[in-house]
C-alpha positions in Angstrom: 28.2 -57.3 -168.2 24.4 -57.7 -168.3 22.4 -55.4 -166.2 19.6 -56.5 -163.8 17.1 -54.1 -162.3 15.4 -55.0 -159.0 12.6 -52.4 -158.5 10.8 -53.9 -155.4 11.7 -55.7 -152.2 13.7 -58.9 -152.9 15.6 -61.0 -150.4 19.2 -59.7 -150.0 20.8 -63.2 -150.2 19.1 -63.8 -153.6 20.2 -60.4 -154.8 23.8 -61.3 -153.9 23.6 -64.3 -156.2 22.9 -61.9 -159.0 25.7 -59.5 -158.0 28.2 -62.3 -158.5 27.7 -62.2 -162.2 25.8 -59.1 -163.2 25.6 -55.4 -162.8 22.6 -55.1 -160.4 20.6 -52.0 -159.6 18.5 -52.4 -156.5 15.9 -49.7 -155.6 12.8 -50.9 -153.7 10.9 -47.7 -154.5 11.8 -47.6 -158.2 8.5 -49.1 -159.2 6.7 -46.0 -158.0 8.7 -43.6 -160.3 8.0 -44.6 -163.9 10.4 -42.1 -165.5 13.3 -43.3 -163.4 12.3 -46.9 -163.9 12.2 -46.5 -167.6 15.6 -44.8 -167.6 17.1 -47.7 -165.6 15.6 -50.3 -168.0 17.1 -48.7 -171.1 20.0 -51.1 -171.1 18.7 -53.8 -168.8 18.4 -57.5 -169.7 16.5 -58.6 -166.6 13.9 -57.2 -164.3 12.7 -58.5 -160.9 9.3 -57.4 -159.6 6.8 -58.2 -156.9 3.2 -56.9 -157.1 3.6 -53.1 -157.4 5.2 -52.8 -160.9 2.9 -52.4 -163.9 4.6 -54.2 -166.8 2.8 -53.0 -169.8 3.7 -52.1 -173.4 5.0 -48.7 -172.3 7.5 -50.3 -169.9 8.4 -53.0 -172.5 9.0 -50.3 -175.1 11.4 -48.6 -172.7 13.4 -51.8 -172.2 14.6 -52.8 -175.7 17.2 -55.2 -174.4 15.0 -57.0 -171.8 15.2 -60.8 -171.9 13.5 -61.9 -168.8 11.1 -60.7 -166.1 11.2 -62.6 -162.8 8.0 -62.3 -160.7 8.8 -62.7 -157.0 5.4 -64.3 -156.2 2.4 -65.5 -158.1 0.0 -62.7 -159.1 0.3 -61.7 -162.7 -2.5 -59.1 -163.0 0.0 -56.2 -163.5 2.1 -58.1 -166.1 1.0 -58.2 -169.7 2.5 -61.6 -170.4 1.3 -61.7 -174.0 2.9 -58.4 -174.8 6.2 -59.6 -173.2 6.1 -62.8 -175.2 5.5 -60.9 -178.4 8.8 -59.1 -177.7 10.6 -62.4 -176.9 10.7 -61.5 -173.2 10.3 -64.5 -170.9 8.1 -64.0 -167.8 8.6 -66.3 -165.0 6.7 -66.6 -161.7 7.2 -68.5 -158.4 4.1 -70.6 -157.8 3.8 -72.3 -154.4 6.6 -70.4 -152.7 4.2 -68.4 -150.4 1.3 -70.9 -150.1 2.2 -72.0 -146.5 2.4 -68.4 -145.4 -1.0 -67.6 -146.8 -2.6 -70.7 -145.3 -1.2 -69.9 -141.9 -2.5 -66.3 -142.2 -6.0 -67.6 -142.9 -6.0 -69.9 -139.9 -4.7 -67.2 -137.7 -7.3 -64.8 -139.0 -10.1 -67.3 -138.4 -9.1 -67.8 -134.8 -8.5 -64.1 -134.1 -11.9 -63.2 -135.5 -13.8 -66.0 -133.8 -12.2 -65.1 -130.5 -12.6 -61.3 -131.1 -9.0 -60.6 -130.3 -8.9 -57.2 -132.1 -12.0 -55.7 -130.4 -11.0 -57.2 -127.0 -7.6 -55.7 -127.2 -9.1 -52.2 -127.9 -11.5 -52.7 -125.0 -8.7 -53.6 -122.5 -6.4 -50.9 -123.8 -9.2 -48.4 -123.1 -9.5 -49.6 -119.5 -12.3 -52.1 -119.9 -12.5 -55.6 -118.4 -15.9 -57.0 -119.4 -15.0 -60.6 -119.9 -18.5 -61.9 -120.8 -18.7 -59.3 -123.6 -15.7 -60.9 -125.4 -16.5 -64.6 -125.0 -16.1 -65.4 -128.7 -16.7 -68.8 -130.2 -14.7 -72.0 -130.9 -13.7 -72.9 -134.4 -13.9 -76.6 -133.7 -17.1 -77.9 -135.3 -17.6 -74.7 -137.3 -18.3 -74.8 -141.1 -15.5 -73.3 -143.2 -16.2 -72.6 -146.8 -13.2 -72.5 -149.2 -13.7 -70.8 -152.5 -10.9 -72.3 -154.7 -9.4 -75.6 -153.8 -6.0 -75.2 -155.4 -2.6 -75.3 -153.6 -3.4 -72.6 -151.0 -7.0 -73.8 -150.5 -5.8 -77.3 -149.9 -3.2 -76.2 -147.4 -5.9 -74.2 -145.6 -8.1 -77.4 -145.6 -5.3 -79.4 -144.0 -4.8 -77.0 -141.2 -8.5 -76.3 -140.6 -9.2 -80.1 -140.5 -6.6 -80.4 -137.7 -8.7 -77.8 -135.8 -11.8 -80.0 -136.1 -13.6 -77.8 -138.6 -16.2 -79.1 -141.1 -15.0 -78.2 -144.6 -16.9 -77.2 -147.8 -15.3 -76.1 -151.0 -16.6 -74.6 -154.3 -14.2 -75.1 -157.2 -15.4 -76.1 -160.7 -12.2 -77.9 -161.5 -11.7 -79.7 -158.2 -12.1 -83.5 -158.4 -13.5 -85.9 -155.9 -10.4 -87.9 -156.0 -8.2 -84.9 -154.9 -6.2 -85.0 -151.7 -8.3 -82.3 -150.1 -11.5 -84.3 -150.7 -10.1 -87.7 -149.8 -7.7 -86.9 -147.0 -9.2 -83.8 -145.4 -12.9 -84.7 -146.0 -13.7 -81.6 -147.9 -17.3 -81.6 -149.3 -17.5 -80.2 -152.8 -20.7 -78.0 -153.2 -22.0 -75.3 -155.5 -21.0 -71.7 -154.8 -24.6 -70.9 -153.8 -24.6 -73.8 -151.2 -21.2 -72.8 -150.0 -22.3 -69.3 -149.2 -25.5 -70.5 -147.5 -23.8 -72.9 -145.2 -20.4 -71.3 -144.4 -20.0 -69.9 -140.9 -16.5 -68.8 -142.0 -15.5 -68.1 -145.6 -12.1 -67.8 -147.2 -11.3 -66.8 -150.8 -8.6 -68.4 -152.9 -9.4 -67.7 -156.6 -7.8 -65.4 -159.2 -9.4 -62.2 -160.4 -11.5 -63.2 -163.4 -14.7 -61.7 -164.9 -16.8 -64.2 -163.0 -15.0 -63.7 -159.7 -15.0 -59.9 -159.7 -17.3 -58.7 -156.9 -17.8 -62.4 -156.0 -18.7 -61.3 -152.4 -21.3 -58.5 -153.0 -24.4 -57.5 -151.0 -26.4 -60.4 -152.4 -23.8 -63.0 -151.6 -23.3 -61.6 -148.1 -27.1 -61.6 -147.5 -27.1 -65.3 -148.4 -24.5 -66.2 -145.7 -25.4 -67.2 -142.2 -25.9 -64.3 -139.7 -22.6 -63.6 -137.9 -20.4 -65.3 -140.6 -16.7 -64.4 -140.9 -15.0 -63.5 -144.2 -11.3 -63.8 -145.0 -9.8 -62.5 -148.3 -6.1 -63.0 -149.1 -6.5 -63.3 -152.9 -7.5 -60.1 -154.7 -9.2 -57.0 -153.4 -11.6 -56.8 -156.4 -13.2 -60.1 -155.3 -15.0 -58.2 -152.6 -17.5 -55.3 -152.7 -16.0 -53.3 -149.8 -19.0 -51.0 -149.3 -21.2 -54.1 -148.9 -18.8 -55.6 -146.4 -18.7 -52.4 -144.4 -22.5 -52.3 -144.3 -22.7 -55.9 -143.2 -20.1 -55.5 -140.5 -21.9 -52.4 -139.1 -25.2 -54.2 -139.1 -23.8 -57.3 -137.5 -24.8 -59.6 -140.4 -21.1 -60.3 -140.9 -19.5 -61.1 -137.5 -16.1 -60.1 -138.7 -13.7 -59.9 -141.6 -10.0 -60.1 -142.3 -8.9 -58.4 -145.5 -5.3 -58.6 -146.6 -6.0 -57.3 -150.1 -7.9 -54.2 -151.1 -9.6 -52.8 -154.3 -7.2 -49.9 -154.0 -3.8 -50.4 -152.3 -3.3 -48.4 -150.2 -7.0 -47.6 -149.7 -6.5 -43.8 -149.1 -8.3 -41.4 -146.8 -11.9 -42.3 -147.9 -11.8 -45.9 -146.9 -15.3 -47.4 -146.7 -14.1 -49.9 -144.1 -12.8 -47.3 -141.7 -14.0 -47.9 -138.1 -15.8 -51.1 -138.9 -16.1 -53.5 -135.9 -14.2 -56.8 -135.6 -12.2 -56.1 -138.7 -8.6 -57.1 -139.4 -6.8 -55.0 -142.1 -3.3 -55.9 -143.2 -1.2 -54.4 -146.0 -1.1 -57.3 -148.5 1.2 -59.4 -146.2 -0.5 -62.8 -146.0 2.1 -64.3 -148.4 5.0 -62.3 -147.0 7.0 -64.0 -144.3 10.7 -64.1 -144.0 10.7 -67.7 -145.2 8.3 -67.1 -148.1 10.2 -64.1 -149.3 13.5 -66.1 -149.2 11.8 -68.9 -151.2 10.2 -66.7 -153.8 13.2 -64.5 -154.2 15.5 -67.5 -154.6 13.2 -69.0 -157.2 12.8 -65.8 -159.2 16.6 -65.2 -159.2 17.3 -68.8 -160.3 14.8 -68.4 -163.2 16.5 -65.1 -164.3 19.9 -66.8 -164.1 18.6 -69.7 -166.2 17.2 -67.4 -168.9 20.3 -65.2 -169.0 22.4 -68.4 -169.5 20.3 -69.3 -172.5 18.2 -72.0 -170.8 14.5 -72.4 -170.6 12.7 -71.3 -167.4 11.2 -74.0 -165.2 8.1 -72.0 -164.3 7.1 -69.8 -167.2 4.1 -67.6 -166.4 0.8 -68.8 -167.9 -1.1 -66.4 -170.1 
C-alpha cells in the first residue's frame, strides 16, 4: 500500500479520502522537524504541504520513492519545482481555491483601517470614549490601487467597485479588454502613477526580483499622505522598517500585513507598537471554506497521479 505523508494542516475530510486507499501519516508539525520528516518520507510516494515545508534537493534526496507533491494552496517559493521534475516528481498546486477568501480579507482590512477599528477598540478598552477622535473616513469615492490584476486582484476590484471606490491597477500583462477593466471600470496605469494616486493600496503579485521591496521608503514617500497599505501576497514585497517609520510619522495612515518577511517575525519586530496596524499570521487565504476547497483539490491531484493519470493543475516553473 502506497504511503502518503501530510506534514501540515489539511482538511480532515480530504485526508479521509486518502485513508480509504493509502497508508496516511498525518502530523501537522512534521514540517518543522526535518530529520523526522525525512525519515517519514523514506518510503513515501506522496507528500502534501502548505506553505511551511521547504521542498529542496535535500528533501527530495530523502524521498527516493516520491511520485507527487500536492501543494494545498498557491505559493511555490518553498518548492524547487525544477528539481522535483528532474526526479520525475509531479508538483501540483491549487490555483483559485483561496482567491475569494483573500479578496474578502482585503475589503475587510480596508474598511477596518479606514474606520480605525483597531485603535478605537484599544481606546474604548482602556476606558476612553472620545468619539470625535475616531471618526475615520468612508471608502466610497476613495481611490484604491491594485498592484496585480490577476484572479485575486480582479475579485478585489469586483467587491471594491460595489463599495463605490475608484479603481486603479498596475499590471504589465493586464489587457484593456479584461473583465476588471470593462466590467468594474478599473483604470490601468503605470506603477508610478498608481502609487502617486492611491489613497489605499493592495498588493497581489508574486515575489520576483522586480517586486522584492516593491514598497520601500521611496515608494511610500510617493504615496498620498495618510494612505493605507494592505499586503496579503508575500512579506518580501514590503520594506517593514520603512512601513514602521511611515506609520509612526503618520505618512501612512494605516496598514494591514498578513504576510511578513520573517514568519513568525520574532521578538525584534520592527512593526511592534505601530499605530493603526493590523497584523495577522498569514491567514488571508485560510477560511474553513478555502481550506476545504484547496485540500480537496490537492488530494484529488495526488489521487490522479498515484492512479497513473496526469495532474490537472501542474505547478508552473
